[in-house]
Steps between C-alpha positions, in 0.01 A plus 500: 500500500203392286255768389231230529507540877379785724474573873178556696411550865236296682403789732605849601733362765704328230551803274850588620629145454339473157653828383842398630476165321393674179812718517726206591383283210442791260143383440179702455304578815120482466386590852221316683308292248358149477700276260175391331448860385838525325525436127825671399733262686473119509650488851547720804682481830255587778645638824288409802530271800670270250688588185296333227549437130158539340370435154265773382167522328144401582567124503839514670593200718611538859828668600839337553690568822761328715339391825723299734261548793153390387319358201612192309856503634379500861281200418792328331727568798252330733357225278728472196661168585827606662811313389288278273447788257678450164708818536623385842597159362675661204712723725582201720339611826494228763527468877809692607571636151352834400745646247556866429334569164552766236178552304644672195166556322271580791193634318227540761704308758268204544758222489740709708223541758438125520870423541541766769194373685665156510817637659724600208669839486401635158649795311287619208617665178256680269598718206161643400473831692122483540502141625784594733282776647219248554745274685632789710144593593421141598813477713420833668157375604649169612747684725219709648284194569794306645520738797199333661506155333785260591431275201533794261809618686657160426418549133609865481845411633556256215369690198688789338522683169826600335522870411778484240377636163692243291341209314480155660756362253749775584435473874550124493820539300636727776446238772782284627497149362283263707407783739123428496375161622203505259413726208136501391389612154144549376527713185182634349389270220312619190122472558327191367275519195201423719506750786184384677708319761685819591332671794327817384673718758839386363436627147621850593815355656588296190428801280736715708789254528482311171718196435859474623658464158849491653414229753741246349791725601413453868579131534879510465568776758235352731665159492840653558373695802318206663657242729235228521267557207327734260125449476309615191121522502350439154164436336450125456558496125767771481847430364787473746648837594799572276449158339681341796378163626430511876638246744144415596154640451159455654157644443281712722133580444556779250855445377825322565823557686831432323786446743866548409702350784861572591551359851266265684282659768558377858300188584 
């Protein structure tokens, strides 16, 4: 685990969890301290009501967390446009067709959340251990909230995270041919030269994860494992994944979706 990362607690009630996480990840434990007061580590994981990835220093941007209950994802669930959203169109969602989806590069789970909220059963894969912890924390809070909220219960039943420690490419290669209706790929792309468009709170996340330099190796096993299609989310001007021309492609607001079809989706 990176020595550029440390663990802190938000309050005294979070000390035990923070110490356990420090031992689990073999990362330094700094106690209860505000991230803005830390100069020796560029990032910390803060254990509190949420598990948060925080940049440090006096001018640090806001924290990154996975929140499937409130915030921007709750707004998107209610007002995001439903089946008209580009990711829904790319996957092929339509009346009576809500395919099971494997999100092989889940990241912070935002696309997986949208697909699950529209009725798809989504299994997430994530190889970065810190990001995986953020996802686990988000799912834990979703499960807790779902006890009293039927809408969240609907979502919690359809969203899961794979625990296998293998890479996405290896996991996909182990799947039976055409065993997943849709495979979704959104590999981390190298940051653009001008980073002003990147939300400030996401800088820490990009710094932690970096670019998926082996992303091209995902397309072949993903396509083999899918039955209907493999969907690849890309920046608008990025080269095709693995240099392979998609069957079709269309643009969203901030990028494009390349679709590699195998069998036609039910009409």
